C-alpha positions in Angstrom: 129.5 113.0 127.1 130.9 116.5 127.0 134.6 116.9 127.5 135.5 118.2 131.0 134.8 121.9 131.3 136.2 124.6 133.6 134.2 127.6 134.8 136.5 130.3 133.3 136.1 129.0 129.7 133.0 130.1 127.8 130.5 127.3 127.2 130.7 127.6 123.5 129.8 123.9 123.0 126.5 124.2 124.8 124.4 121.4 123.3 121.1 121.9 121.6 117.9 120.7 123.4 116.3 118.3 124.0 119.1 116.3 125.6 119.4 112.5 124.8 116.4 110.7 126.2 118.4 108.6 128.6 119.7 111.7 130.4 116.2 113.1 131.2 114.2 109.9 131.6 113.9 107.7 134.7 111.2 106.1 136.9 111.9 108.8 139.5 111.4 111.6 137.0 108.2 110.1 135.6 106.8 109.6 139.1 107.7 113.2 140.2 106.2 114.7 137.0 102.9 112.8 137.6 102.8 114.3 141.1 103.6 117.8 139.7 101.0 117.5 136.9 98.3 116.6 139.4 99.1 119.5 141.6 99.1 122.0 138.7 95.8 120.5 137.4 94.2 121.0 140.8 95.4 124.6 140.9 94.1 125.3 137.4 90.7 123.9 138.4 90.4 125.7 141.7 91.4 129.0 140.2 88.0 129.0 138.4 86.1 129.4 141.7 87.0 133.1 141.5 85.2 134.3 138.3 87.0 137.7 138.3 90.4 136.4 137.4 91.9 139.9 137.7 91.8 139.4 141.4 94.2 136.4 141.2 96.4 137.9 138.5 96.9 141.1 140.3 97.6 139.4 143.7 100.0 136.7 142.5 101.8 138.6 139.8 103.0 141.2 142.3 104.1 138.5 144.7 106.2 137.0 141.9 107.6 140.3 140.9 108.9 140.8 144.4 110.2 137.2 144.9 111.9 136.9 141.5 113.7 140.3 142.1 114.7 139.2 145.6 116.7 136.3 144.1 118.8 139.0 142.4 119.2 140.9 145.6 116.7 143.5 144.5 114.8 144.0 147.8 111.6 145.9 148.5 108.5 145.4 150.5 105.1 144.4 149.2 103.6 147.5 150.9 106.0 149.7 149.0 105.0 148.0 145.8 101.2 148.5 146.3 101.7 152.1 147.5 103.8 152.9 144.4 101.3 151.4 142.0 98.3 152.9 143.7 99.7 156.3 144.4 101.8 156.5 141.2 104.6 157.6 143.5 107.2 159.8 141.8 109.6 159.1 144.6 109.7 155.4 144.1 113.1 154.0 145.0 115.2 152.3 142.4 114.7 148.8 143.8 111.0 149.2 144.0 111.0 150.5 140.4 112.8 147.4 139.2 110.2 145.2 140.8 107.4 147.2 139.2 109.1 146.8 135.8 109.1 143.0 136.4 105.4 143.1 136.9 104.9 145.1 133.7 107.1 142.7 131.8 105.2 139.7 133.1 101.8 141.1 132.1 103.2 142.0 128.7 104.4 138.5 128.2 100.9 137.1 129.2 99.3 139.4 126.7 101.7 138.2 123.9 101.1 134.6 124.6 97.3 135.0 124.5 97.5 137.1 121.3 100.1 135.2 119.3 100.0 131.6 120.6 103.8 131.5 120.3 106.8 133.2 122.0 109.1 134.8 119.4 112.6 136.3 119.8 111.3 139.8 119.5 108.7 139.1 122.2 111.4 138.0 124.7 113.6 140.9 123.7 110.6 143.2 124.4 109.8 141.5 127.7 113.5 141.8 128.8 113.7 145.4 127.9 110.7 146.3 130.0 112.1 144.3 132.8 115.4 146.1 133.0 114.3 149.5 131.6 116.6 149.7 128.6 117.1 148.3 125.1 120.6 146.9 125.3 119.4 143.6 123.9 121.4 140.4 123.4 125.0 140.4 124.5 127.4 141.6 121.8 130.6 141.9 123.8 132.6 138.9 125.3 133.9 138.7 128.8 130.7 137.8 130.7 131.3 135.5 133.7 129.0 134.6 136.6 130.6 134.9 140.0 130.1 133.4 143.4 128.7 136.4 145.4 130.6 135.4 148.5 134.0 134.4 147.2 133.9 136.3 143.8 135.3 133.3 142.0 134.0 132.4 138.5 131.4 129.7 138.7 130.3 129.7 135.1 131.0 131.5 131.8 128.2 131.5 129.3 128.7 131.2 125.5 130.5 134.0 123.7 128.2 136.4 121.7 129.0 134.8 118.4 127.6 131.5 119.7 124.4 132.8 121.3 122.0 132.9 118.4 122.3 129.2 117.3 121.5 127.9 120.8 118.9 130.6 121.4 117.0 129.8 118.2 117.0 126.2 119.1 115.6 127.0 122.5 112.8 129.0 121.0 112.0 126.3 118.5 111.8 123.8 121.3 109.8 126.1 123.5 107.1 126.5 120.9 106.9 123.0 119.4 107.8 120.6 122.2 105.2 118.3 123.8 103.5 119.7 126.9 105.7 118.4 129.6 106.9 119.7 132.9 110.1 117.9 132.3 110.6 120.1 129.2 110.0 123.2 131.4 113.0 122.1 133.5 115.1 121.6 130.3 114.1 125.0 128.9 114.9 126.8 132.2 118.3 125.3 132.4 119.1 126.1 128.8 118.0 129.8 129.0 120.1 130.3 132.2 123.1 128.6 130.5 122.8 130.7 127.4 122.6 133.9 129.5 121.8 135.9 126.4 121.4 139.4 127.9 123.6 141.8 129.7 121.2 142.0 132.6 118.0 140.4 133.9 118.7 136.8 132.7 117.5 135.2 135.9 114.3 137.2 136.1 113.6 136.7 132.4 114.2 133.0 132.6 111.8 132.6 135.6 109.3 134.7 133.7 109.5 132.4 130.8 108.5 129.5 133.0 105.0 130.8 133.5 104.7 131.7 129.8 105.5 128.1 129.0 102.8 126.8 131.4 100.3 129.2 129.8 101.3 128.3 126.2 101.1 124.6 126.8 97.7 124.8 128.6 98.8 123.8 132.1 97.2 127.1 133.3 94.7 129.6 132.0 96.1 132.6 134.0 99.6 133.4 135.3 99.3 132.3 138.9 102.1 129.8 139.4 105.7 131.0 140.0 108.7 129.1 141.3 110.7 132.1 142.7 109.5 131.6 146.3 110.7 128.0 146.2 114.0 129.1 144.7 114.5 131.7 147.4 114.1 129.0 150.1 116.5 126.6 148.2 118.8 129.1 146.5 122.1 127.2 147.1 120.7 123.9 145.9 119.2 125.6 142.8 122.5 127.0 141.6 124.4 123.9 142.6 122.2 121.7 140.5 122.1 124.1 137.6 125.9 124.0 137.4 126.0 120.3 137.7 124.1 119.9 134.5 126.7 122.0 132.7 129.7 120.4 134.3 128.6 116.8 134.8 125.4 116.4 132.7 123.6 115.6 135.9 120.1 116.1 134.5 118.1 113.9 136.8 118.7 115.8 140.1 118.0 119.1 138.3 114.7 118.0 136.8 113.6 116.4 140.1 114.3 119.7 141.8 112.2 121.7 139.4 109.3 119.2 139.4 109.3 119.3 143.2 109.2 123.1 143.1 106.2 123.0 140.7 104.4 120.6 143.0 105.1 122.5 146.2 104.2 125.9 144.8 101.1 124.6 143.1 99.8 123.3 146.5 100.7 126.5 148.3 99.1 128.7 145.6 95.9 126.5 145.6 95.6 127.2 149.4 96.1 130.9 148.8 93.4 130.9 146.1 91.0 129.2 148.6 91.8 131.7 151.3 91.2 134.6 148.9 87.9 133.1 147.8 86.7 132.6 151.5 87.7 136.2 152.3 86.0 137.5 149.2 82.7 135.8 150.1 82.9 137.0 153.7 83.6 140.6 152.6 80.6 140.5 150.1 78.3 139.5 153.0 79.9 142.0 155.4 79.5 144.9 153.0 76.0 143.9 152.0 75.0 143.8 155.7 76.7 147.0 156.9 76.6 149.2 153.8 73.5 148.0 151.9 72.8 151.5 150.5 75.8 151.4 148.1 76.6 147.7 148.1 77.5 146.1 144.8 79.5 143.0 144.0 81.6 145.1 141.5 82.6 147.5 144.3 83.8 144.7 146.6 85.8 143.1 143.7 87.6 146.4 143.1 88.9 146.1 146.7 90.4 142.7 145.8 91.7 143.6 142.4 93.5 146.6 144.2 94.4 145.7 147.8 95.7 149.3 147.9 92.6 151.1 146.5 92.0 154.7 145.8 89.0 156.9 144.9 89.9 157.1 141.2 89.8 153.3 140.9 86.2 153.1 142.2 85.1 156.2 140.2 86.4 154.8 136.9 85.3 151.1 137.5 81.7 151.6 138.5 81.0 155.0 136.9 80.1 157.1 139.9 81.0 160.7 140.8 84.3 161.2 142.7 82.4 162.4 145.8 80.3 159.2 145.8 83.4 157.0 145.4 85.1 158.8 148.3 82.0 158.4 150.4 81.9 154.6 149.8 85.5 154.1 150.6 85.4 156.3 153.7 82.4 154.4 155.0 84.1 151.1 154.5 87.1 152.4 156.4 84.8 153.6 159.3 83.3 150.1 159.4 86.8 148.5 159.6 86.5 146.7 156.3 89.3 148.9 154.9 92.2 150.7 156.5 92.7 154.4 155.4 96.2 155.7 154.9 97.5 159.0 153.6 100.3 158.6 151.0 101.5 161.9 149.6 98.4 164.0 148.8 96.2 160.9 148.3 94.2 158.7 150.6 94.8 155.0 150.0 92.3 152.4 151.3 93.9 149.1 152.2 92.3 145.7 152.2 94.3 144.6 155.2 92.9 141.1 155.5 93.7 140.4 151.9 97.2 141.7 152.4 97.7 139.2 155.3 96.9 136.4 152.9 99.2 137.7 150.2 102.1 138.1 152.7 101.6 134.7 154.3 
């Protein structure tokens, strides 16, 4: 067992992972992991009912970008996000900009995992730099402490800079070589948050690494499962259990919490995928019936890839003249399939029914 620790003293004796088997293994954990594995497997299978995976990726990634940032008190609306991305708004407020950066970082990480089949230190550094918009890199100055937002008392002090790289290297080795296990995801998430290797964005980077682990280990084919929404609903419990591992080595309750999060969010996301699939099929039929002159499956899919669509997207995707693209979108707006909105100098065409599903 570790010697008794106090929050104000840097955790320079943070242990390498994995922990001793007895600390992270119990009947309750095995049972909960089996439930979580089944839920993730069902989500992975159901995701394939939508052949155009960009529809799911675009929808769910933006939701995660918003939720993960909200945990850090970076608040924006989903409408603002879609408007900013679609209209390339130059007047994007700072909090919306940070959420957009998170989306870009997540997609960059997805690309790295697919290309390299491993996650390297330089990859995480790049992801984190995109996420926070600077290249400050790994902490080099001491004095970092995590405070209770309400009382401003110190709740945890991560390792000093001279202790970071040994535990960080161990984390990356375990991340890439460990057996595919949702228990290991819980262990890795705890370890990254405890190392707290960067000046800023550690929480968001750690949550982003969760999905990269699920992709690397084959639990999912596309990045559509995120725990941030569950953490928001159970924020106090999340931080309490995280600290109990550091101060009491109370691994079981932490792992059970993460496994339950995976199970719950998998079930919720599965339902969202089914709802999107139903709406997509309904919209395909609707457009074919009401706008047969220019109907195409590709056109309808654009409206789902980009819930806030614009003329340029249609023009570039299906290779028509700008006037034709504008005519298609305006007609769909007249039919009530899209909602037309002026943002700046551009017209944006909103898939309102899809937005209802994404906001639910």
